[in-house]
BADREN-64109 format. One line per field, with one value per atom (N, C-alpha, C, CB): residue number from 1; z, x negated, y. Coordinates in pm, whole numbers, padded with zeros to 5 digits. Glycine has a CB too. Layout:
// residues N
seq = [NUM|...] $
z = [Z|...] $
x = [X|...] $
y = [Y|...] $
END
This chain:
// residues 194
seq = [1|1|1|1|2|2|2|2|3|3|3|3|4|4|4|4|5|5|5|5|6|6|6|6|7|7|7|7|8|8|8|8|9|9|9|9|10|10|10|10|11|11|11|11|12|12|12|12|13|13|13|13|14|14|14|14|15|15|15|15|16|16|16|16|17|17|17|17|18|18|18|18|19|19|19|19|20|20|20|20|21|21|21|21|22|22|22|22|23|23|23|23|24|24|24|24|25|25|25|25|26|26|26|26|27|27|27|27|28|28|28|28|29|29|29|29|30|30|30|30|31|31|31|31|32|32|32|32|33|33|33|33|34|34|34|34|35|35|35|35|36|36|36|36|37|37|37|37|38|38|38|38|39|39|39|39|40|40|40|40|41|41|41|41|42|42|42|42|43|43|43|43|44|44|44|44|45|45|45|45|46|46|46|46|47|47|47|47|48|48|48|48|49|49|49|49|50|50|50|50|51|51|51|51|52|52|52|52|53|53|53|53|54|54|54|54|55|55|55|55|56|56|56|56|57|57|57|57|58|58|58|58|59|59|59|59|60|60|60|60|61|61|61|61|62|62|62|62|63|63|63|63|64|64|64|64|65|65|65|65|66|66|66|66|67|67|67|67|68|68|68|68|69|69|69|69|70|70|70|70|71|71|71|71|72|72|72|72|73|73|73|73|74|74|74|74|75|75|75|75|76|76|76|76|77|77|77|77|78|78|78|78|79|79|79|79|80|80|80|80|81|81|81|81|82|82|82|82|83|83|83|83|84|84|84|84|85|85|85|85|86|86|86|86|87|87|87|87|88|88|88|88|89|89|89|89|90|90|90|90|91|91|91|91|92|92|92|92|93|93|93|93|94|94|94|94|95|95|95|95|96|96|96|96|97|97|97|97|98|98|98|98|99|99|99|99|100|100|100|100|101|101|101|101|102|102|102|102|103|103|103|103|104|104|104|104|105|105|105|105|106|106|106|106|107|107|107|107|108|108|108|108|109|109|109|109|110|110|110|110|111|111|111|111|112|112|112|112|113|113|113|113|114|114|114|114|115|115|115|115|116|116|116|116|117|117|117|117|118|118|118|118|119|119|119|119|120|120|120|120|121|121|121|121|122|122|122|122|123|123|123|123|124|124|124|124|125|125|125|125|126|126|126|126|127|127|127|127|128|128|128|128|129|129|129|129|130|130|130|130|131|131|131|131|132|132|132|132|133|133|133|133|134|134|134|134|135|135|135|135|136|136|136|136|137|137|137|137|138|138|138|138|139|139|139|139|140|140|140|140|141|141|141|141|142|142|142|142|143|143|143|143|144|144|144|144|145|145|145|145|146|146|146|146|147|147|147|147|148|148|148|148|149|149|149|149|150|150|150|150|151|151|151|151|152|152|152|152|153|153|153|153|154|154|154|154|155|155|155|155|156|156|156|156|157|157|157|157|158|158|158|158|159|159|159|159|160|160|160|160|161|161|161|161|162|162|162|162|163|163|163|163|164|164|164|164|165|165|165|165|166|166|166|166|167|167|167|167|168|168|168|168|169|169|169|169|170|170|170|170|171|171|171|171|172|172|172|172|173|173|173|173|174|174|174|174|175|175|175|175|176|176|176|176|177|177|177|177|178|178|178|178|179|179|179|179|180|180|180|180|181|181|181|181|182|182|182|182|183|183|183|183|184|184|184|184|185|185|185|185|186|186|186|186|187|187|187|187|188|188|188|188|189|189|189|189|190|190|190|190|191|191|191|191|192|192|192|192|193|193|193|193|194|194|194|194] $
z = [-18809|-18752|-18663|-18672|-18703|-18638|-18525|-18738|-18511|-18426|-18299|-18505|-18259|-18133|-18020|-18149|-18057|-17959|-17867|-18031|-17742|-17644|-17595|-17525|-17556|-17517|-17374|-17614|-17297|-17159|-17154|-17085|-17263|-17266|-17341|-17332|-17349|-17422|-17359|-17424|-17445|-17396|-17330|-17512|-17366|-17307|-17158|-17381|-17125|-16985|-16914|-16974|-16980|-16919|-16888|-17013|-16975|-16956|-16875|-17091|-16842|-16767|-16835|-16625|-16968|-17044|-17025|-17194|-16990|-16975|-17045|-16826|-17077|-17143|-17042|-17208|-17076|-16988|-17035|-16982|-16954|-16987|-17009|-16876|-17117|-17146|-17192|-17027|-17223|-17261|-17412|-17204|-17489|-17635|-17690|-17678|-17743|-17806|-17713|-17863|-17582|-17487|-17482|-17350|-17549|-17557|-17683|-17556|-17752|-17875|-17849|-17938|-17738|-17708|-17695|-17578|-17627|-17614|-17751|-17516|-17826|-17960|-18048|-18027|-18049|-18134|-18091|-18134|-17959|-17909|-17948|-17756|-17937|-17980|-18130|-17945|-18205|-18351|-18390|-18416|-18322|-18348|-18319|-18264|-18207|-18169|-18269|-18029|-18324|-18421|-18564|-18412|-18578|-18707|-18806|-18768|-18754|-18834|-18893|-18946|-18831|-18877|-18775|-18900|-18824|-18738|-18679|-18817|-18549|-18483|-18522|-18333|-18552|-18579|-18727|-18529|-18814|-18957|-19037|-19016|-18984|-19053|-19170|-19102|-19170|-19269|-19230|-19279|-19327|-19302|-19285|-19418|-19175|-19145|-19218|-18993|-19296|-19376|-19304|-19517|-19355|-19293|-19282|-19370|-19374|-19374|-19296|-19516|-19241|-19159|-19022|-19145|-18949|-18814|-18713|-18805|-18685|-18588|-18448|-18592|-18367|-18231|-18134|-18222|-18009|-17906|-17877|-17776|-17883|-17863|-17737|-17986|-17659|-17538|-17575|-17419|-17587|-17633|-17554|-17623|-17423|-17337|-17288|-17218|-17345|-17314|-17167|-17401|-17101|-16959|-16870|-16914|-16919|-16840|-16875|-16863|-16967|-17015|-16899|-17111|-16905|-16806|-16677|-16773|-16663|-16550|-16606|-16450|-16723|-16793|-16808|-16930|-16887|-16906|-17045|-16796|-17066|-17194|-17256|-17175|-17174|-17226|-17281|-17119|-17262|-17315|-17425|-17203|-17457|-17557|-17692|-17507|-17798|-17934|-18011|-18003|-18112|-18205|-18326|-18246|-18362|-18471|-18555|-18416|-18673|-18755|-18698|-18906|-18721|-18664|-18704|-18708|-18828|-18873|-18787|-19022|-18761|-18682|-18539|-18681|-18484|-18349|-18342|-18304|-18438|-18437|-18476|-18530|-18545|-18590|-18488|-18718|-18386|-18281|-18210|-18179|-18180|-18122|-17971|-18187|-17900|-17755|-17681|-17704|-17706|-17629|-17654|-17665|-17777|-17811|-17742|-17962|-17727|-17673|-17532|-17765|-17465|-17328|-17239|-17273|-17164|-17072|-17138|-17000|-17266|-17335|-17274|-17486|-17286|-17224|-17284|-17239|-17409|-17465|-17392|-17614|-17318|-17240|-17122|-17190|-17074|-16963|-17009|-16861|-17110|-17158|-17232|-17250|-17304|-17382|-17472|-17288|-17521|-17602|-17724|-17647|-17777|-17899|-17877|-17951|-17752|-17725|-17733|-17589|-17751|-17768|-17911|-17663|-17993|-18135|-18158|-18201|-18077|-18094|-18072|-17996|-17965|-17938|-18048|-17802|-18088|-18193|-18320|-18223|-18364|-18488|-18477|-18523|-18357|-18337|-18338|-18206|-18318|-18304|-18415|-18176|-18484|-18589|-18715|-18545|-18827|-18954|-19060|-19001|-19169|-19283|-19407|-19303|-19487|-19614|-19701|-19593|-19830|-19929|-19887|-19951|-19836|-19810|-19673|-19907|-19589|-19459|-19346|-19464|-19226|-19104|-19045|-19001|-18981|-18923|-18810|-19031|-18716|-18610|-18669|-18500|-18621|-18668|-18632|-18606|-18511|-18467|-18479|-18320|-18541|-18562|-18434|-18631|-18324|-18198|-18111|-18120|-18164|-18087|-18093|-18141|-18008|-18009|-17962|-17922|-17874|-17826|-17942|-17713|-18024|-18141|-18240|-18209|-18263|-18355|-18304|-18374|-18174|-18115|-18132|-17966|-18116|-18133|-18277|-18095|-18372|-18514|-18540|-18604|-18484|-18504|-18427|-18460|-18305|-18220|-18288|-18085|-18344|-18408|-18557|-18393|-18611|-18749|-18854|-18767|-18828|-18926|-19063|-18875|-19065|-19191|-19225|-19186|-19157|-19187|-19336|-19101|-19394|-19540|-19596|-19576|-19534|-19586|-19582|-19505|-19473|-19460|-19556|-19315|-19567|-19662|-19805|-19657|-19845|-19979|-19999|-20004|-19899|-19908|-19921|-19784|-19842|-19844|-19980|-19731|-20032|-20161|-20275|-20187|-20270|-20373|-20373|-20351|-20255|-20243|-20297|-20095|-20262|-20309|-20461|-20239|-20516|-20661|-20734|-20698|-20679|-20739|-20735|-20667|-20621|-20610|-20707|-20465|-20728|-20825|-20964|-20828|-20999|-21128|-21137|-21151|-21033|-21030|-21036|-20903|-20968|-20956|-21069|-20825|-21163|-21273|-21340|-21377|-21337|-21399|-21317|-21528|-21197|-21112|-21029|-21019|-21002|-20915|-20769|-20942|-20680|-20538|-20492|-20455|-20541|-20502|-20553|-20557|-20671|-20724|-20640|-20872|-20593|-20506|-20374|-20479|-20316|-20192|-20212|-20141|-20325|-20353|-20366|-20481|-20425|-20437|-20299|-20510|-20204|-20070|-19995|-19992|-20024|-19960|-19996|-20001|-20118|-20164|-20154|-20306|-20124|-20112|-19984|-20238|-19871|-19742|-19723|-19626|-19778|-19760|-19834|-19808|-19917|-19987|-19902|-20120|-19779|-19692|-19617|-19593|-19644|-19579|-19598|-19637|-19492|-19491|-19507|-19604|-19433|-19448|-19426|-19353|-19334|-19313|-19440|-19193|-19499|-19623|-19736|-19662|-19744|-19849|-19836|-19842|-19714|-19694|-19737|-19547|-19704|-19737|-19886|-19653|-19939|-20079|-20177|-20108|-20140|-20231|-20185|-20247|-20079|-20025|-20000|-20121|-19924|-19892|-19740|-19950|-19698|-19558|-19555|-19498|-19500|-19500|-19364|-19539|-19274|-19139|-19138|-19053|-19231|-19234|-19267|-19337|-19329|-19363|-19244|-19478|-19136|-19018|-18910|-18963|-18939|-18839|-18807|-18889] $
x = [-22894|-22801|-22702|-22877|-22579|-22477|-22404|-22378|-22416|-22322|-22385|-22260|-22497|-22561|-22520|-22714|-22463|-22422|-22314|-22371|-22321|-22218|-22149|-22280|-22021|-21939|-21888|-21821|-21900|-21851|-21699|-21895|-21630|-21483|-21432|-21428|-21513|-21475|-21353|-21593|-21263|-21146|-21189|-21047|-21304|-21356|-21384|-21486|-21440|-21463|-21330|-21552|-21240|-21110|-21031|-21028|-21041|-20969|-21050|-20932|-21173|-21263|-21280|-21210|-21299|-21320|-21462|-21290|-21477|-21610|-21612|-21648|-21732|-21750|-21730|-21890|-21648|-21619|-21694|-21467|-21785|-21864|-21773|-21966|-21799|-21724|-21581|-21723|-21547|-21410|-21387|-21370|-21493|-21481|-21385|-21438|-21273|-21174|-21113|-21066|-21126|-21070|-21149|-21063|-21262|-21339|-21304|-21488|-21199|-21157|-21118|-21040|-21053|-21010|-21132|-20925|-21235|-21359|-21424|-21456|-21434|-21494|-21421|-21494|-21289|-21210|-21220|-21064|-21225|-21241|-21377|-21224|-21481|-21614|-21615|-21721|-21556|-21552|-21478|-21486|-21370|-21296|-21383|-21167|-21452|-21541|-21655|-21596|-21700|-21809|-21757|-21888|-21631|-21568|-21578|-21630|-21577|-21580|-21717|-21480|-21821|-21958|-22032|-22033|-22120|-22215|-22309|-22295|-22324|-22406|-22553|-22393|-22603|-22746|-22782|-22791|-22699|-22734|-22666|-22697|-22559|-22473|-22398|-22556|-22384|-22297|-22153|-22324|-22071|-21928|-21870|-21857|-21802|-21751|-21619|-21734|-21618|-21501|-21421|-21543|-21303|-21213|-21273|-21085|-21359|-21415|-21546|-21437|-21595|-21715|-21682|-21778|-21785|-21767|-21839|-21820|-21782|-21849|-21839|-21788|-21940|-21941|-21992|-22026|-21952|-22003|-22147|-21914|-22234|-22377|-22421|-22460|-22505|-22560|-22698|-22570|-22708|-22830|-22952|-22817|-22944|-23052|-23012|-23080|-23070|-23033|-23056|-23111|-23147|-23174|-23056|-23300|-22971|-22855|-22728|-22832|-22737|-22620|-22540|-22663|-22409|-22309|-22311|-22333|-22406|-22407|-22417|-22527|-22357|-22372|-22238|-22436|-22238|-22118|-22120|-22106|-22027|-22008|-22140|-21917|-22229|-22352|-22450|-22420|-22420|-22505|-22435|-22547|-22311|-22233|-22230|-22091|-22239|-22217|-22150|-22352|-22072|-22022|-22114|-21873|-22161|-22257|-22223|-22402|-22279|-22267|-22362|-22300|-22329|-22408|-22556|-22349|-22585|-22725|-22803|-22733|-22745|-22813|-22835|-22732|-22738|-22750|-22863|-22616|-22869|-22969|-23108|-22928|-23115|-23245|-23313|-23227|-23241|-23297|-23409|-23187|-23518|-23636|-23642|-23764|-23553|-23542|-23672|-23434|-23731|-23850|-23969|-23889|-23989|-24105|-24099|-24113|-23979|-23966|-23908|-23880|-23910|-23860|-23928|-23885|-23847|-23902|-23947|-24016|-23920|-23963|-23896|-23930|-23962|-23912|-23780|-24015|-23747|-23620|-23500|-23612|-23521|-23413|-23373|-23455|-23465|-23432|-23407|-23544|-23479|-23456|-23323|-23571|-23285|-23160|-23145|-23040|-23257|-23255|-23164|-23396|-23153|-23076|-22926|-23107|-22880|-22738|-22691|-22705|-22785|-22755|-22794|-22832|-22696|-22720|-22828|-22591|-22827|-22926|-23067|-22898|-23084|-23216|-23255|-23216|-23161|-23190|-23237|-23066|-23161|-23195|-23327|-23084|-23364|-23490|-23609|-23487|-23582|-23693|-23702|-23681|-23590|-23591|-23529|-23514|-23599|-23552|-23547|-23645|-23481|-23470|-23520|-23323|-23600|-23645|-23697|-23755|-23668|-23721|-23701|-23868|-23582|-23546|-23579|-23610|-23648|-23689|-23667|-23835|-23653|-23647|-23786|-23545|-23816|-23948|-23940|-24050|-24037|-24040|-24074|-24143|-24010|-24038|-24181|-23938|-24224|-24360|-24441|-24363|-24557|-24639|-24671|-24767|-24686|-24727|-24608|-24816|-24488|-24369|-24351|-24242|-24424|-24419|-24283|-24529|-24216|-24085|-23984|-24034|-23984|-23895|-23932|-23900|-24061|-24107|-24068|-24260|-24081|-24042|-23892|-24080|-23809|-23665|-23633|-23589|-23698|-23678|-23711|-23766|-23821|-23864|-23774|-24010|-23738|-23653|-23520|-23628|-23457|-23326|-23337|-23244|-23458|-23479|-23426|-23416|-23428|-23378|-23443|-23401|-23570|-23642|-23673|-23770|-23610|-23633|-23608|-23541|-23687|-23687|-23547|-23779|-23473|-23340|-23245|-23281|-23249|-23163|-23207|-23164|-23337|-23392|-23342|-23547|-23350|-23305|-23156|-23337|-23075|-22931|-22902|-22858|-22970|-22950|-22989|-23033|-23105|-23152|-23061|-23296|-23015|-22924|-22793|-22895|-22741|-22617|-22638|-22571|-22749|-22778|-22797|-22904|-22863|-22881|-22748|-22971|-22659|-22526|-22449|-22446|-22459|-22391|-22452|-22401|-22583|-22646|-22587|-22800|-22566|-22507|-22363|-22511|-22285|-22145|-22136|-22075|-22228|-22221|-22289|-22281|-22347|-22418|-22326|-22469|-22365|-22288|-22172|-22236|-22152|-22040|-22077|-21998|-21977|-21996|-21995|-21885|-22037|-22035|-21891|-22094|-21794|-21655|-21606|-21566|-21646|-21606|-21667|-21650|-21789|-21852|-21776|-22001|-21740|-21663|-21528|-21642|-21464|-21335|-21348|-21275|-21457|-21482|-21483|-21617|-21555|-21563|-21431|-21673|-21351|-21220|-21131|-21150|-21145|-21061|-21130|-21017|-21259|-21336|-21420|-21428|-21353|-21424|-21526|-21324|-21498|-21592|-21723|-21529|-21729|-21853|-21942|-21821|-21898|-21975|-22087|-21882|-22108|-22220|-22348|-22237|-22428|-22556|-22532|-22648|-22434|-22387|-22496|-22274|-22587|-22696|-22779|-22785|-22815|-22894|-22815|-22933|-22686|-22603|-22603|-22458|-22581|-22577|-22708|-22548|-22818|-22949|-22979|-23060|-22961|-22994|-22908|-22980|-22780|-22688|-22651|-22561|-22718|-22695|-22546|-22751|-22487|-22344|-22325|-22267|-22220|-22178|-22050|-22156|-22059|-21946|-21876|-21993|-21912|-21856|-21704|-21919|-21648|-21503|-21430|-21466|-21499|-21438|-21435|-21511|-21501|-21509|-21411|-21650|-21324|-21229|-21127|-21159] $
y = [-02787|-02883|-02809|-02993|-02812|-02730|-02800|-02686|-02928|-03000|-03059|-03110|-03004|-03043|-02947|-03045|-02834|-02733|-02789|-02607|-02752|-02789|-02663|-02869|-02679|-02564|-02579|-02547|-02472|-02473|-02485|-02347|-02445|-02451|-02576|-02324|-02677|-02799|-02865|-02898|-02913|-02987|-03118|-03016|-03167|-03291|-03269|-03338|-03153|-03119|-03096|-02993|-03024|-02994|-03122|-02903|-03222|-03348|-03450|-03407|-03412|-03501|-03637|-03521|-03633|-03756|-03804|-03734|-03930|-03989|-04124|-04005|-04167|-04296|-04407|-04306|-04503|-04616|-04739|-04644|-04787|-04906|-05026|-04935|-05098|-05220|-05197|-05305|-05073|-05043|-05044|-04910|-05051|-05057|-04956|-05193|-05003|-04917|-04814|-05000|-04834|-04738|-04608|-04800|-04604|-04481|-04400|-04513|-04444|-04375|-04231|-04448|-04204|-04067|-03975|-04063|-04022|-03945|-03928|-04014|-04038|-04030|-03930|-04169|-03938|-03849|-03703|-03893|-03680|-03543|-03485|-03539|-03568|-03524|-03496|-03630|-03586|-03571|-03443|-03693|-03413|-03290|-03168|-03286|-03172|-03062|-03047|-03084|-03158|-03158|-03138|-03290|-03103|-03072|-03187|-02948|-03309|-03432|-03465|-03422|-03412|-03438|-03523|-03306|-03608|-03679|-03573|-03791|-03572|-03470|-03479|-03483|-03598|-03616|-03603|-03750|-03653|-03655|-03545|-03788|-03488|-03392|-03453|-03276|-03584|-03647|-03620|-03801|-03586|-03570|-03710|-03491|-03733|-03866|-03888|-03885|-03995|-04031|-04139|-04079|-04166|-04263|-04403|-04270|-04440|-04575|-04586|-04621|-04476|-04481|-04538|-04339|-04573|-04627|-04538|-04774|-04422|-04334|-04392|-04193|-04364|-04415|-04310|-04542|-04322|-04232|-04272|-04237|-04176|-04198|-04124|-04152|-04188|-04129|-04073|-04235|-03941|-03876|-03924|-03724|-03913|-03962|-04100|-03863|-04202|-04341|-04375|-04438|-04306|-04334|-04295|-04260|-04205|-04159|-04237|-04010|-04331|-04404|-04462|-04516|-04439|-04484|-04401|-04629|-04311|-04219|-04077|-04249|-04058|-03931|-03861|-03953|-03755|-03675|-03611|-03566|-03523|-03453|-03405|-03335|-03352|-03294|-03398|-03213|-03524|-03631|-03711|-03725|-03676|-03750|-03678|-03771|-03756|-03709|-03821|-03666|-03786|-03886|-03886|-03858|-04005|-04018|-04142|-04027|-04147|-04267|-04373|-04236|-04496|-04606|-04598|-04741|-04565|-04557|-04458|-04515|-04340|-04238|-04287|-04108|-04356|-04409|-04512|-04471|-04601|-04707|-04658|-04818|-04544|-04492|-04403|-04414|-04362|-04276|-04350|-04233|-04281|-04345|-04325|-04290|-04395|-04380|-04409|-04471|-04522|-04563|-04470|-04706|-04431|-04348|-04211|-04329|-04156|-04021|-04018|-03938|-04130|-04141|-04037|-04284|-03960|-03861|-03731|-03920|-03713|-03592|-03468|-03601|-03356|-03232|-03185|-03123|-03223|-03176|-03237|-03210|-03348|-03407|-03318|-03545|-03238|-03148|-03006|-03149|-02960|-02822|-02810|-02777|-02916|-02918|-02795|-02927|-02741|-02619|-02633|-02585|-02752|-02778|-02764|-02916|-02762|-02747|-02603|-02803|-02512|-02369|-02332|-02280|-02294|-02268|-02162|-02224|-02057|-01950|-02004|-01834|-02082|-02141|-02240|-02212|-02324|-02421|-02350|-02508|-02250|-02178|-02102|-02081|-02060|-01990|-02086|-01913|-02214|-02310|-02414|-02380|-02442|-02543|-02483|-02673|-02500|-02445|-02555|-02329|-02522|-02614|-02540|-02666|-02609|-02555|-02668|-02446|-02659|-02753|-02899|-02727|-02929|-03067|-03121|-03150|-03044|-03096|-02997|-03136|-03053|-02973|-02965|-03033|-02851|-02832|-02729|-02786|-02734|-02633|-02496|-02672|-02392|-02256|-02218|-02154|-02254|-02229|-02358|-02176|-02351|-02471|-02546|-02432|-02473|-02537|-02579|-02443|-02577|-02615|-02767|-02541|-02837|-02982|-03034|-03040|-02960|-03004|-03007|-02911|-02903|-02899|-03008|-02759|-03026|-03130|-03269|-03122|-03290|-03418|-03444|-03423|-03341|-03358|-03398|-03229|-03333|-03364|-03511|-03273|-03557|-03697|-03794|-03714|-03757|-03841|-03871|-03773|-03769|-03787|-03823|-03661|-03822|-03866|-03771|-03998|-03641|-03543|-03560|-03402|-03600|-03614|-03760|-03535|-03851|-03993|-04017|-04084|-04101|-04119|-04147|-04234|-04237|-04273|-04153|-04388|-04078|-03961|-03852|-03908|-03833|-03736|-03768|-03736|-03895|-03934|-03909|-04081|-03944|-03919|-03770|-03975|-03690|-03545|-03488|-03477|-03530|-03479|-03523|-03527|-03646|-03696|-03617|-03846|-03590|-03511|-03370|-03505|-03307|-03171|-03170|-03115|-03270|-03278|-03290|-03397|-03371|-03387|-03255|-03496|-03185|-03055|-02954|-03002|-02958|-02867|-02890|-02887|-03017|-03051|-02999|-03204|-03023|-02979|-02826|-03031|-02758|-02612|-02537|-02571|-02607|-02540|-02438|-02644|-02312|-02205|-02153|-02251|-02205|-02164|-02040|-02279|-01958|-01842|-01888|-01735|-01799|-01832|-01863|-01716|-01786|-01808|-01944|-01695|-01984|-02115|-02228|-02129|-02206|-02306|-02318|-02268|-02205|-02205|-02274|-02062|-02245|-02307|-02459|-02248|-02503|-02646|-02712|-02671|-02650|-02707|-02696|-02638|-02596|-02584|-02704|-02452|-02752|-02863|-02999|-02839|-03001|-03126|-03122|-03147|-03126|-03114|-03227|-03115|-03345|-03455|-03432|-03585|-03329|-03294|-03202|-03226|-03172|-03083|-03153|-03018|-03282|-03351|-03270|-03494|-03268|-03195|-03045|-03247|-02993|-02856|-02751|-02832|-02774|-02677|-02666|-02719|-02778|-02777|-02712|-02921|-02740|-02680|-02528|-02734|-02479|-02333|-02268|-02300|-02329|-02270|-02286|-02336|-02404|-02430|-02350|-02578|-02326|-02258|-02117|-02339|-02069|-01935|-01911|-01829|-02002|-01995|-01988|-02117|-01922|-01926|-02008|-01780|-02127|-02220|-02225|-02359|-02136|-02140|-02125|-02031|-02048|-02029|-02161|-01921|-02255|-02383|-02479|-02447|-02440|-02527|-02486|-02527|-02392|-02342|-02448|-02216] $
END
């Protein structure tokens, strides 16, 4: 999952953008800035957000809602927001460690293989709890991810690595589930996120 990382040089911090309670559409600037930083991906599901989707600003730690800041905000699709298990994981240690906001730490603790995310270390309950909290392997998301990968396998049958990269250059909306795509097809797609 590439889009949980937070940056000290974020324009959101520089502009002091915060979520305004009861402002509805007035939070569009924050939502759009987050979405730009997340390269147009839902932070929780890695779905590429299309024009007809309804992305919303999500408060990662619901207990901090309305008294929070950039480090608690993500833009996500409505399904991901509603599927998060706030009550079950209330007070979990990942809310204070925030390990997932650092890409190096995240990659050292959570991996993807054969369709699912899992803790790198079997005894890493904090990483496992984060996976469950955000629903990385929730059945509906798992099915969407697998269906997308199967379709790409069909499209890419007989294609070279360069042809696959070219496909994504011209079809950015096909980058949904980008972490899984990179691993399943042995591609580095980071240059497409510039």
